PDB file of N, CA, C and O in Angstrom:
ATOM      1  N   MET A   1       0.861  -1.166   0.000  1.00  0.00           N
ATOM      2  CA  MET A   1       0.000   0.000   0.000  1.00  0.00           C
ATOM      3  C   MET A   1       0.905   1.225   0.000  1.00  0.00           C
ATOM      4  O   MET A   1       1.739   1.394   0.889  1.00  0.00           O
ATOM      5  N   THR A   2       0.734   2.066  -0.991  1.00  0.00           N
ATOM      6  CA  THR A   2       1.601   3.233  -1.092  1.00  0.00           C
ATOM      7  C   THR A   2       0.920   4.507  -0.617  1.00  0.00           C
ATOM      8  O   THR A   2       1.607   5.459  -0.245  1.00  0.00           O
ATOM      9  N   ARG A   3      -0.373   4.554  -0.617  1.00  0.00           N
ATOM     10  CA  ARG A   3      -1.097   5.770  -0.218  1.00  0.00           C
ATOM     11  C   ARG A   3      -1.562   5.629   1.222  1.00  0.00           C
ATOM     12  O   ARG A   3      -2.306   4.704   1.549  1.00  0.00           O
ATOM     13  N   ARG A   4      -1.130   6.542   2.085  1.00  0.00           N
ATOM     14  CA  ARG A   4      -1.525   6.475   3.505  1.00  0.00           C
ATOM     15  C   ARG A   4      -3.031   6.751   3.629  1.00  0.00           C
ATOM     16  O   ARG A   4      -3.540   7.724   3.073  1.00  0.00           O
ATOM     17  N   PRO A   5      -3.720   5.897   4.353  1.00  0.00           N
ATOM     18  CA  PRO A   5      -5.179   6.005   4.452  1.00  0.00           C
ATOM     19  C   PRO A   5      -5.653   7.009   5.503  1.00  0.00           C
ATOM     20  O   PRO A   5      -6.058   6.611   6.595  1.00  0.00           O
ATOM     21  N   ASP A   6      -5.608   8.302   5.188  1.00  0.00           N
ATOM     22  CA  ASP A   6      -6.127   9.285   6.133  1.00  0.00           C
ATOM     23  C   ASP A   6      -7.646   9.384   5.979  1.00  0.00           C
ATOM     24  O   ASP A   6      -8.220   8.893   5.006  1.00  0.00           O
ATOM     25  N   HIS A   7      -8.277  10.026   6.954  1.00  0.00           N
ATOM     26  CA  HIS A   7      -9.745  10.097   7.001  1.00  0.00           C
ATOM     27  C   HIS A   7     -10.333  10.660   5.704  1.00  0.00           C
ATOM     28  O   HIS A   7     -11.259  10.080   5.137  1.00  0.00           O
ATOM     29  N   ASP A   8      -9.801  11.776   5.242  1.00  0.00           N
ATOM     30  CA  ASP A   8     -10.361  12.402   4.040  1.00  0.00           C
ATOM     31  C   ASP A   8     -10.208  11.519   2.809  1.00  0.00           C
ATOM     32  O   ASP A   8     -11.121  11.436   1.988  1.00  0.00           O
ATOM     33  N   ALA A   9      -9.068  10.863   2.676  1.00  0.00           N
ATOM     34  CA  ALA A   9      -8.846   9.989   1.517  1.00  0.00           C
ATOM     35  C   ALA A   9      -9.818   8.821   1.519  1.00  0.00           C
ATOM     36  O   ALA A   9     -10.361   8.462   0.474  1.00  0.00           O
ATOM     37  N   VAL A  10     -10.042   8.225   2.687  1.00  0.00           N
ATOM     38  CA  VAL A  10     -10.975   7.096   2.788  1.00  0.00           C
ATOM     39  C   VAL A  10     -12.398   7.581   2.524  1.00  0.00           C
ATOM     40  O   VAL A  10     -13.127   6.970   1.742  1.00  0.00           O
ATOM     41  N   ARG A  11     -12.793   8.667   3.168  1.00  0.00           N
ATOM     42  CA  ARG A  11     -14.146   9.203   2.993  1.00  0.00           C
ATOM     43  C   ARG A  11     -14.396   9.573   1.532  1.00  0.00           C
ATOM     44  O   ARG A  11     -15.461   9.269   0.994  1.00  0.00           O
ATOM     45  N   ASN A  12     -13.441  10.219   0.891  1.00  0.00           N
ATOM     46  CA  ASN A  12     -13.610  10.604  -0.509  1.00  0.00           C
ATOM     47  C   ASN A  12     -13.700   9.389  -1.422  1.00  0.00           C
ATOM     48  O   ASN A  12     -14.471   9.394  -2.382  1.00  0.00           O
ATOM     49  N   THR A  13     -12.928   8.357  -1.138  1.00  0.00           N
ATOM     50  CA  THR A  13     -12.961   7.140  -1.946  1.00  0.00           C
ATOM     51  C   THR A  13     -14.308   6.444  -1.821  1.00  0.00           C
ATOM     52  O   THR A  13     -14.894   6.029  -2.821  1.00  0.00           O
ATOM     53  N   VAL A  14     -14.796   6.318  -0.600  1.00  0.00           N
ATOM     54  CA  VAL A  14     -16.099   5.668  -0.388  1.00  0.00           C
ATOM     55  C   VAL A  14     -17.211   6.511  -1.013  1.00  0.00           C
ATOM     56  O   VAL A  14     -18.105   5.970  -1.665  1.00  0.00           O
ATOM     57  N   ALA A  15     -17.162   7.814  -0.821  1.00  0.00           N
ATOM     58  CA  ALA A  15     -18.189   8.688  -1.405  1.00  0.00           C
ATOM     59  C   ALA A  15     -18.186   8.593  -2.927  1.00  0.00           C
ATOM     60  O   ALA A  15     -19.245   8.577  -3.555  1.00  0.00           O
ATOM     61  N   TYR A  16     -17.005   8.530  -3.513  1.00  0.00           N
ATOM     62  CA  TYR A  16     -16.902   8.383  -4.967  1.00  0.00           C
ATOM     63  C   TYR A  16     -17.577   7.085  -5.421  1.00  0.00           C
ATOM     64  O   TYR A  16     -18.327   7.078  -6.397  1.00  0.00           O
ATOM     65  N   ALA A  17     -17.305   5.994  -4.710  1.00  0.00           N
ATOM     66  CA  ALA A  17     -17.902   4.699  -5.061  1.00  0.00           C
ATOM     67  C   ALA A  17     -19.416   4.725  -4.932  1.00  0.00           C
ATOM     68  O   ALA A  17     -20.118   4.029  -5.666  1.00  0.00           O
ATOM     69  N   LEU A  18     -19.920   5.523  -4.002  1.00  0.00           N
ATOM     70  CA  LEU A  18     -21.365   5.615  -3.780  1.00  0.00           C
ATOM     71  C   LEU A  18     -22.005   6.745  -4.577  1.00  0.00           C
ATOM     72  O   LEU A  18     -23.223   6.919  -4.536  1.00  0.00           O
ATOM     73  N   ALA A  19     -21.202   7.509  -5.294  1.00  0.00           N
ATOM     74  CA  ALA A  19     -21.678   8.666  -6.069  1.00  0.00           C
ATOM     75  C   ALA A  19     -22.461   9.623  -5.177  1.00  0.00           C
ATOM     76  O   ALA A  19     -23.568  10.049  -5.510  1.00  0.00           O
ATOM     77  N   CYS A  20     -21.856   9.951  -4.032  1.00  0.00           N
ATOM     78  CA  CYS A  20     -22.506  10.894  -3.121  1.00  0.00           C
ATOM     79  C   CYS A  20     -21.492  11.937  -2.659  1.00  0.00           C
ATOM     80  O   CYS A  20     -20.295  11.815  -2.918  1.00  0.00           O
ATOM     81  N   ASP A  21     -21.980  12.945  -1.986  1.00  0.00           N
ATOM     82  CA  ASP A  21     -21.148  14.034  -1.469  1.00  0.00           C
ATOM     83  C   ASP A  21     -20.383  13.540  -0.235  1.00  0.00           C
ATOM     84  O   ASP A  21     -21.005  13.056   0.710  1.00  0.00           O
ATOM     85  N   PRO A  22     -19.069  13.650  -0.222  1.00  0.00           N
ATOM     86  CA  PRO A  22     -18.307  13.218   0.949  1.00  0.00           C
ATOM     87  C   PRO A  22     -18.739  13.918   2.239  1.00  0.00           C
ATOM     88  O   PRO A  22     -18.578  13.365   3.327  1.00  0.00           O
ATOM     89  N   ALA A  23     -19.281  15.118   2.124  1.00  0.00           N
ATOM     90  CA  ALA A  23     -19.690  15.877   3.312  1.00  0.00           C
ATOM     91  C   ALA A  23     -20.812  15.188   4.088  1.00  0.00           C
ATOM     92  O   ALA A  23     -20.995  15.456   5.275  1.00  0.00           O
ATOM     93  N   VAL A  24     -21.563  14.304   3.429  1.00  0.00           N
ATOM     94  CA  VAL A  24     -22.659  13.614   4.122  1.00  0.00           C
ATOM     95  C   VAL A  24     -22.200  12.321   4.787  1.00  0.00           C
ATOM     96  O   VAL A  24     -22.996  11.638   5.431  1.00  0.00           O
ATOM     97  N   MET A  25     -20.922  11.982   4.635  1.00  0.00           N
ATOM     98  CA  MET A  25     -20.376  10.745   5.194  1.00  0.00           C
ATOM     99  C   MET A  25     -19.778  11.008   6.575  1.00  0.00           C
ATOM    100  O   MET A  25     -19.091  12.007   6.785  1.00  0.00           O
ATOM    101  N   ASP A  26     -20.050  10.092   7.519  1.00  0.00           N
ATOM    102  CA  ASP A  26     -19.374  10.113   8.816  1.00  0.00           C
ATOM    103  C   ASP A  26     -18.994   8.682   9.167  1.00  0.00           C
ATOM    104  O   ASP A  26     -19.292   7.760   8.408  1.00  0.00           O
ATOM    105  N   ALA A  27     -18.350   8.489  10.289  1.00  0.00           N
ATOM    106  CA  ALA A  27     -17.841   7.164  10.658  1.00  0.00           C
ATOM    107  C   ALA A  27     -18.949   6.117  10.720  1.00  0.00           C
ATOM    108  O   ALA A  27     -18.698   4.936  10.479  1.00  0.00           O
ATOM    109  N   GLY A  28     -20.164   6.536  11.038  1.00  0.00           N
ATOM    110  CA  GLY A  28     -21.284   5.601  11.131  1.00  0.00           C
ATOM    111  C   GLY A  28     -21.969   5.310   9.812  1.00  0.00           C
ATOM    112  O   GLY A  28     -22.820   4.424   9.737  1.00  0.00           O
ATOM    113  N   SER A  29     -21.611   6.042   8.776  1.00  0.00           N
ATOM    114  CA  SER A  29     -22.205   5.792   7.458  1.00  0.00           C
ATOM    115  C   SER A  29     -21.814   4.399   6.999  1.00  0.00           C
ATOM    116  O   SER A  29     -20.645   4.019   7.054  1.00  0.00           O
ATOM    117  N   GLY A  30     -22.794   3.652   6.552  1.00  0.00           N
ATOM    118  CA  GLY A  30     -22.459   2.303   6.135  1.00  0.00           C
ATOM    119  C   GLY A  30     -23.591   1.561   5.473  1.00  0.00           C
ATOM    120  O   GLY A  30     -24.640   2.125   5.161  1.00  0.00           O
ATOM    121  N   LEU A  31     -23.356   0.295   5.268  1.00  0.00           N
ATOM    122  CA  LEU A  31     -24.302  -0.604   4.635  1.00  0.00           C
ATOM    123  C   LEU A  31     -25.600  -0.610   5.428  1.00  0.00           C
ATOM    124  O   LEU A  31     -25.622  -0.992   6.598  1.00  0.00           O
ATOM    125  N   GLY A  32     -26.673  -0.186   4.789  1.00  0.00           N
ATOM    126  CA  GLY A  32     -27.974  -0.156   5.437  1.00  0.00           C
ATOM    127  C   GLY A  32     -28.285   1.123   6.187  1.00  0.00           C
ATOM    128  O   GLY A  32     -29.454   1.421   6.430  1.00  0.00           O
ATOM    129  N   SER A  33     -27.259   1.897   6.565  1.00  0.00           N
ATOM    130  CA  SER A  33     -27.515   3.148   7.290  1.00  0.00           C
ATOM    131  C   SER A  33     -27.311   4.373   6.418  1.00  0.00           C
ATOM    132  O   SER A  33     -27.676   5.483   6.808  1.00  0.00           O
ATOM    133  N   HIS A  34     -26.737   4.182   5.252  1.00  0.00           N
ATOM    134  CA  HIS A  34     -26.543   5.273   4.295  1.00  0.00           C
ATOM    135  C   HIS A  34     -27.430   4.977   3.099  1.00  0.00           C
ATOM    136  O   HIS A  34     -27.419   3.853   2.598  1.00  0.00           O
ATOM    137  N   PRO A  35     -28.199   5.950   2.625  1.00  0.00           N
ATOM    138  CA  PRO A  35     -29.182   5.679   1.564  1.00  0.00           C
ATOM    139  C   PRO A  35     -28.592   5.140   0.255  1.00  0.00           C
ATOM    140  O   PRO A  35     -29.285   4.446  -0.490  1.00  0.00           O
ATOM    141  N   ASP A  36     -27.340   5.446  -0.029  1.00  0.00           N
ATOM    142  CA  ASP A  36     -26.736   4.981  -1.280  1.00  0.00           C
ATOM    143  C   ASP A  36     -25.909   3.703  -1.112  1.00  0.00           C
ATOM    144  O   ASP A  36     -25.346   3.202  -2.085  1.00  0.00           O
ATOM    145  N   TRP A  37     -25.831   3.175   0.100  1.00  0.00           N
ATOM    146  CA  TRP A  37     -24.962   2.023   0.379  1.00  0.00           C
ATOM    147  C   TRP A  37     -25.813   0.791   0.630  1.00  0.00           C
ATOM    148  O   TRP A  37     -26.363   0.610   1.716  1.00  0.00           O
ATOM    149  N   ASP A  38     -25.913  -0.054  -0.391  1.00  0.00           N
ATOM    150  CA  ASP A  38     -26.643  -1.316  -0.264  1.00  0.00           C
ATOM    151  C   ASP A  38     -25.699  -2.467  -0.617  1.00  0.00           C
ATOM    152  O   ASP A  38     -24.503  -2.249  -0.807  1.00  0.00           O
ATOM    153  N   SER A  39     -26.222  -3.672  -0.704  1.00  0.00           N
ATOM    154  CA  SER A  39     -25.350  -4.831  -0.926  1.00  0.00           C
ATOM    155  C   SER A  39     -24.629  -4.772  -2.266  1.00  0.00           C
ATOM    156  O   SER A  39     -23.506  -5.262  -2.382  1.00  0.00           O
ATOM    157  N   LEU A  40     -25.248  -4.185  -3.271  1.00  0.00           N
ATOM    158  CA  LEU A  40     -24.582  -4.072  -4.571  1.00  0.00           C
ATOM    159  C   LEU A  40     -23.502  -2.993  -4.563  1.00  0.00           C
ATOM    160  O   LEU A  40     -22.399  -3.212  -5.064  1.00  0.00           O
ATOM    161  N   THR A  41     -23.815  -1.841  -4.000  1.00  0.00           N
ATOM    162  CA  THR A  41     -22.812  -0.776  -3.975  1.00  0.00           C
ATOM    163  C   THR A  41     -21.694  -1.098  -2.988  1.00  0.00           C
ATOM    164  O   THR A  41     -20.610  -0.521  -3.072  1.00  0.00           O
ATOM    165  N   HIS A  42     -21.950  -2.018  -2.048  1.00  0.00           N
ATOM    166  CA  HIS A  42     -20.891  -2.433  -1.120  1.00  0.00           C
ATOM    167  C   HIS A  42     -19.703  -3.010  -1.900  1.00  0.00           C
ATOM    168  O   HIS A  42     -18.548  -2.759  -1.555  1.00  0.00           O
ATOM    169  N   LEU A  43     -19.989  -3.771  -2.935  1.00  0.00           N
ATOM    170  CA  LEU A  43     -18.919  -4.323  -3.762  1.00  0.00           C
ATOM    171  C   LEU A  43     -18.143  -3.211  -4.458  1.00  0.00           C
ATOM    172  O   LEU A  43     -16.923  -3.292  -4.594  1.00  0.00           O
ATOM    173  N   SER A  44     -18.848  -2.179  -4.895  1.00  0.00           N
ATOM    174  CA  SER A  44     -18.178  -1.025  -5.518  1.00  0.00           C
ATOM    175  C   SER A  44     -17.269  -0.317  -4.513  1.00  0.00           C
ATOM    176  O   SER A  44     -16.178   0.134  -4.862  1.00  0.00           O
ATOM    177  N   VAL A  45     -17.725  -0.223  -3.277  1.00  0.00           N
ATOM    178  CA  VAL A  45     -16.921   0.404  -2.221  1.00  0.00           C
ATOM    179  C   VAL A  45     -15.629  -0.383  -2.012  1.00  0.00           C
ATOM    180  O   VAL A  45     -14.545   0.197  -1.957  1.00  0.00           O
ATOM    181  N   ILE A  46     -15.749  -1.700  -1.898  1.00  0.00           N
ATOM    182  CA  ILE A  46     -14.572  -2.537  -1.675  1.00  0.00           C
ATOM    183  C   ILE A  46     -13.599  -2.419  -2.841  1.00  0.00           C
ATOM    184  O   ILE A  46     -12.395  -2.275  -2.632  1.00  0.00           O
ATOM    185  N   LEU A  47     -14.112  -2.478  -4.069  1.00  0.00           N
ATOM    186  CA  LEU A  47     -13.243  -2.354  -5.243  1.00  0.00           C
ATOM    187  C   LEU A  47     -12.555  -0.995  -5.293  1.00  0.00           C
ATOM    188  O   LEU A  47     -11.380  -0.904  -5.651  1.00  0.00           O
ATOM    189  N   ALA A  48     -13.281   0.059  -4.937  1.00  0.00           N
ATOM    190  CA  ALA A  48     -12.688   1.402  -4.927  1.00  0.00           C
ATOM    191  C   ALA A  48     -11.582   1.501  -3.878  1.00  0.00           C
ATOM    192  O   ALA A  48     -10.541   2.109  -4.129  1.00  0.00           O
ATOM    193  N   ILE A  49     -11.800   0.912  -2.718  1.00  0.00           N
ATOM    194  CA  ILE A  49     -10.789   0.909  -1.657  1.00  0.00           C
ATOM    195  C   ILE A  49      -9.542   0.153  -2.122  1.00  0.00           C
ATOM    196  O   ILE A  49      -8.416   0.610  -1.925  1.00  0.00           O
ATOM    197  N   GLU A  50      -9.757  -0.998  -2.737  1.00  0.00           N
ATOM    198  CA  GLU A  50      -8.623  -1.783  -3.222  1.00  0.00           C
ATOM    199  C   GLU A  50      -7.802  -1.000  -4.249  1.00  0.00           C
ATOM    200  O   GLU A  50      -6.572  -0.998  -4.207  1.00  0.00           O
ATOM    201  N   LYS A  51      -8.490  -0.348  -5.155  1.00  0.00           N
ATOM    202  CA  LYS A  51      -7.788   0.409  -6.193  1.00  0.00           C
ATOM    203  C   LYS A  51      -7.083   1.637  -5.620  1.00  0.00           C
ATOM    204  O   LYS A  51      -5.914   1.878  -5.918  1.00  0.00           O
ATOM    205  N   ALA A  52      -7.784   2.405  -4.806  1.00  0.00           N
ATOM    206  CA  ALA A  52      -7.222   3.653  -4.283  1.00  0.00           C
ATOM    207  C   ALA A  52      -6.022   3.419  -3.376  1.00  0.00           C
ATOM    208  O   ALA A  52      -5.078   4.209  -3.372  1.00  0.00           O
ATOM    209  N   PHE A  53      -6.058   2.338  -2.609  1.00  0.00           N
ATOM    210  CA  PHE A  53      -4.999   2.108  -1.628  1.00  0.00           C
ATOM    211  C   PHE A  53      -4.091   0.935  -2.005  1.00  0.00           C
ATOM    212  O   PHE A  53      -3.289   0.465  -1.198  1.00  0.00           O
ATOM    213  N   GLU A  54      -4.238   0.479  -3.243  1.00  0.00           N
ATOM    214  CA  GLU A  54      -3.366  -0.547  -3.816  1.00  0.00           C
ATOM    215  C   GLU A  54      -3.200  -1.753  -2.900  1.00  0.00           C
ATOM    216  O   GLU A  54      -2.086  -2.119  -2.525  1.00  0.00           O
ATOM    217  N   LEU A  55      -4.330  -2.364  -2.549  1.00  0.00           N
ATOM    218  CA  LEU A  55      -4.309  -3.554  -1.725  1.00  0.00           C
ATOM    219  C   LEU A  55      -5.426  -4.492  -2.162  1.00  0.00           C
ATOM    220  O   LEU A  55      -6.320  -4.110  -2.917  1.00  0.00           O
ATOM    221  N   SER A  56      -5.358  -5.698  -1.684  1.00  0.00           N
ATOM    222  CA  SER A  56      -6.392  -6.685  -1.956  1.00  0.00           C
ATOM    223  C   SER A  56      -7.049  -7.046  -0.630  1.00  0.00           C
ATOM    224  O   SER A  56      -6.383  -7.502   0.300  1.00  0.00           O
ATOM    225  N   VAL A  57      -8.353  -6.840  -0.551  1.00  0.00           N
ATOM    226  CA  VAL A  57      -9.091  -7.178   0.664  1.00  0.00           C
ATOM    227  C   VAL A  57      -9.478  -8.653   0.571  1.00  0.00           C
ATOM    228  O   VAL A  57     -10.190  -9.042  -0.354  1.00  0.00           O
ATOM    229  N   PRO A  58      -9.020  -9.481   1.515  1.00  0.00           N
ATOM    230  CA  PRO A  58      -9.406 -10.891   1.493  1.00  0.00           C
ATOM    231  C   PRO A  58     -10.928 -11.052   1.600  1.00  0.00           C
ATOM    232  O   PRO A  58     -11.598 -10.278   2.284  1.00  0.00           O
ATOM    233  N   ASP A  59     -11.454 -12.059   0.919  1.00  0.00           N
ATOM    234  CA  ASP A  59     -12.900 -12.290   0.919  1.00  0.00           C
ATOM    235  C   ASP A  59     -13.482 -12.371   2.332  1.00  0.00           C
ATOM    236  O   ASP A  59     -14.597 -11.904   2.567  1.00  0.00           O
ATOM    237  N   ASP A  60     -12.749 -12.950   3.261  1.00  0.00           N
ATOM    238  CA  ASP A  60     -13.239 -13.082   4.639  1.00  0.00           C
ATOM    239  C   ASP A  60     -13.368 -11.736   5.346  1.00  0.00           C
ATOM    240  O   ASP A  60     -14.115 -11.622   6.318  1.00  0.00           O
ATOM    241  N   ASP A  61     -12.651 -10.715   4.870  1.00  0.00           N
ATOM    242  CA  ASP A  61     -12.709  -9.397   5.501  1.00  0.00           C
ATOM    243  C   ASP A  61     -13.816  -8.509   4.941  1.00  0.00           C
ATOM    244  O   ASP A  61     -14.232  -7.552   5.594  1.00  0.00           O
ATOM    245  N   VAL A  62     -14.293  -8.815   3.744  1.00  0.00           N
ATOM    246  CA  VAL A  62     -15.307  -7.962   3.094  1.00  0.00           C
ATOM    247  C   VAL A  62     -16.542  -7.754   3.971  1.00  0.00           C
ATOM    248  O   VAL A  62     -17.005  -6.619   4.084  1.00  0.00           O
ATOM    249  N   PRO A  63     -17.103  -8.808   4.605  1.00  0.00           N
ATOM    250  CA  PRO A  63     -18.298  -8.591   5.433  1.00  0.00           C
ATOM    251  C   PRO A  63     -18.061  -7.736   6.679  1.00  0.00           C
ATOM    252  O   PRO A  63     -19.013  -7.256   7.294  1.00  0.00           O
ATOM    253  N   LEU A  64     -16.810  -7.549   7.046  1.00  0.00           N
ATOM    254  CA  LEU A  64     -16.493  -6.736   8.225  1.00  0.00           C
ATOM    255  C   LEU A  64     -16.446  -5.248   7.909  1.00  0.00           C
ATOM    256  O   LEU A  64     -16.543  -4.418   8.813  1.00  0.00           O
ATOM    257  N   LEU A  65     -16.301  -4.912   6.657  1.00  0.00           N
ATOM    258  CA  LEU A  65     -16.088  -3.522   6.235  1.00  0.00           C
ATOM    259  C   LEU A  65     -17.407  -2.869   5.835  1.00  0.00           C
ATOM    260  O   LEU A  65     -17.594  -2.483   4.681  1.00  0.00           O
ATOM    261  N   VAL A  66     -18.317  -2.749   6.795  1.00  0.00           N
ATOM    262  CA  VAL A  66     -19.674  -2.304   6.496  1.00  0.00           C
ATOM    263  C   VAL A  66     -19.966  -0.861   6.906  1.00  0.00           C
ATOM    264  O   VAL A  66     -21.116  -0.425   6.875  1.00  0.00           O
ATOM    265  N   SER A  67     -18.926  -0.124   7.289  1.00  0.00           N
ATOM    266  CA  SER A  67     -19.119   1.293   7.599  1.00  0.00           C
ATOM    267  C   SER A  67     -17.829   2.034   7.282  1.00  0.00           C
ATOM    268  O   SER A  67     -16.759   1.439   7.155  1.00  0.00           O
ATOM    269  N   LEU A  68     -17.961   3.337   7.159  1.00  0.00           N
ATOM    270  CA  LEU A  68     -16.781   4.159   6.904  1.00  0.00           C
ATOM    271  C   LEU A  68     -15.770   4.000   8.037  1.00  0.00           C
ATOM    272  O   LEU A  68     -14.570   3.886   7.787  1.00  0.00           O
ATOM    273  N   GLY A  69     -16.244   3.992   9.268  1.00  0.00           N
ATOM    274  CA  GLY A  69     -15.355   3.819  10.416  1.00  0.00           C
ATOM    275  C   GLY A  69     -14.625   2.488  10.396  1.00  0.00           C
ATOM    276  O   GLY A  69     -13.430   2.428  10.686  1.00  0.00           O
ATOM    277  N   ALA A  70     -15.339   1.420  10.056  1.00  0.00           N
ATOM    278  CA  ALA A  70     -14.718   0.090   9.994  1.00  0.00           C
ATOM    279  C   ALA A  70     -13.666   0.027   8.896  1.00  0.00           C
ATOM    280  O   ALA A  70     -12.612  -0.584   9.071  1.00  0.00           O
ATOM    281  N   ILE A  71     -13.951   0.656   7.772  1.00  0.00           N
ATOM    282  CA  ILE A  71     -12.993   0.680   6.666  1.00  0.00           C
ATOM    283  C   ILE A  71     -11.748   1.472   7.060  1.00  0.00           C
ATOM    284  O   ILE A  71     -10.628   1.049   6.775  1.00  0.00           O
ATOM    285  N   GLU A  72     -11.936   2.609   7.709  1.00  0.00           N
ATOM    286  CA  GLU A  72     -10.797   3.413   8.154  1.00  0.00           C
ATOM    287  C   GLU A  72      -9.911   2.622   9.105  1.00  0.00           C
ATOM    288  O   GLU A  72      -8.689   2.619   8.952  1.00  0.00           O
ATOM    289  N   MET A  73     -10.509   1.953  10.082  1.00  0.00           N
ATOM    290  CA  MET A  73      -9.728   1.166  11.043  1.00  0.00           C
ATOM    291  C   MET A  73      -9.001   0.022  10.345  1.00  0.00           C
ATOM    292  O   MET A  73      -7.836  -0.245  10.641  1.00  0.00           O
ATOM    293  N   TYR A  74      -9.666  -0.642   9.437  1.00  0.00           N
ATOM    294  CA  TYR A  74      -9.056  -1.743   8.686  1.00  0.00           C
ATOM    295  C   TYR A  74      -7.838  -1.251   7.907  1.00  0.00           C
ATOM    296  O   TYR A  74      -6.775  -1.870   7.942  1.00  0.00           O
ATOM    297  N   LEU A  75      -8.002  -0.143   7.213  1.00  0.00           N
ATOM    298  CA  LEU A  75      -6.893   0.389   6.425  1.00  0.00           C
ATOM    299  C   LEU A  75      -5.742   0.858   7.304  1.00  0.00           C
ATOM    300  O   LEU A  75      -4.579   0.631   6.970  1.00  0.00           O
ATOM    301  N   LEU A  76      -6.045   1.502   8.411  1.00  0.00           N
ATOM    302  CA  LEU A  76      -4.982   1.940   9.322  1.00  0.00           C
ATOM    303  C   LEU A  76      -4.223   0.745   9.876  1.00  0.00           C
ATOM    304  O   LEU A  76      -2.994   0.773   9.954  1.00  0.00           O
ATOM    305  N   ASN A  77      -4.941  -0.303  10.260  1.00  0.00           N
ATOM    306  CA  ASN A  77      -4.296  -1.514  10.769  1.00  0.00           C
ATOM    307  C   ASN A  77      -3.469  -2.188   9.681  1.00  0.00           C
ATOM    308  O   ASN A  77      -2.361  -2.654   9.945  1.00  0.00           O
ATOM    309  N   THR A  78      -3.996  -2.243   8.469  1.00  0.00           N
ATOM    310  CA  THR A  78      -3.275  -2.853   7.359  1.00  0.00           C
ATOM    311  C   THR A  78      -2.027  -2.048   7.039  1.00  0.00           C
ATOM    312  O   THR A  78      -0.971  -2.616   6.759  1.00  0.00           O
ATOM    313  N   TYR A  79      -2.147  -0.731   7.079  1.00  0.00           N
ATOM    314  CA  TYR A  79      -0.998   0.138   6.781  1.00  0.00           C
ATOM    315  C   TYR A  79       0.096  -0.054   7.834  1.00  0.00           C
ATOM    316  O   TYR A  79       1.279  -0.103   7.498  1.00  0.00           O
ATOM    317  N   GLN A  80      -0.296  -0.161   9.100  1.00  0.00           N
ATOM    318  CA  GLN A  80       0.686  -0.331  10.169  1.00  0.00           C
ATOM    319  C   GLN A  80       1.367  -1.686  10.102  1.00  0.00           C
ATOM    320  O   GLN A  80       2.552  -1.803  10.416  1.00  0.00           O
ATOM    321  N   GLU A  81       0.620  -2.723   9.691  1.00  0.00           N
ATOM    322  CA  GLU A  81       1.167  -4.077   9.612  1.00  0.00           C
ATOM    323  C   GLU A  81       2.020  -4.262   8.368  1.00  0.00           C
ATOM    324  O   GLU A  81       2.874  -5.148   8.327  1.00  0.00           O
ATOM    325  N   GLY A  82       1.796  -3.437   7.358  1.00  0.00           N
ATOM    326  CA  GLY A  82       2.519  -3.571   6.097  1.00  0.00           C
ATOM    327  C   GLY A  82       1.783  -4.493   5.154  1.00  0.00           C
ATOM    328  O   GLY A  82       0.814  -5.140   5.553  1.00  0.00           O
ATOM    329  N   PRO A  83       2.223  -4.567   3.910  1.00  0.00           N
ATOM    330  CA  PRO A  83       1.555  -5.388   2.911  1.00  0.00           C
ATOM    331  C   PRO A  83       1.524  -6.852   3.318  1.00  0.00           C
ATOM    332  O   PRO A  83       2.458  -7.366   3.934  1.00  0.00           O
ATOM    333  N   GLN A  84       0.443  -7.501   2.964  1.00  0.00           N
ATOM    334  CA  GLN A  84       0.277  -8.935   3.253  1.00  0.00           C
ATOM    335  C   GLN A  84       0.817  -9.772   2.139  1.00  0.00           C
ATOM    336  O   GLN A  84       0.763 -11.000   2.207  1.00  0.00           O
TER     337      GLN A  84
END
């Protein structure tokens, strides 16, 4: 992962995948709680995260990444641990 996952970068990436304004996103925004985030767009979110931060999210981790806050924590932990 070459791009450090700061809050704005993660929020902007997720908002882009959902085609929404980043200003309406907060840590609690997520699958089922955000009007544009459903099971289909969840896949778009994961793909956007993988592309933006140059990493591959293991299939077992995808169901855990259901909110902006969860994605931020996952990326920060992955960044600290280094590439898998």
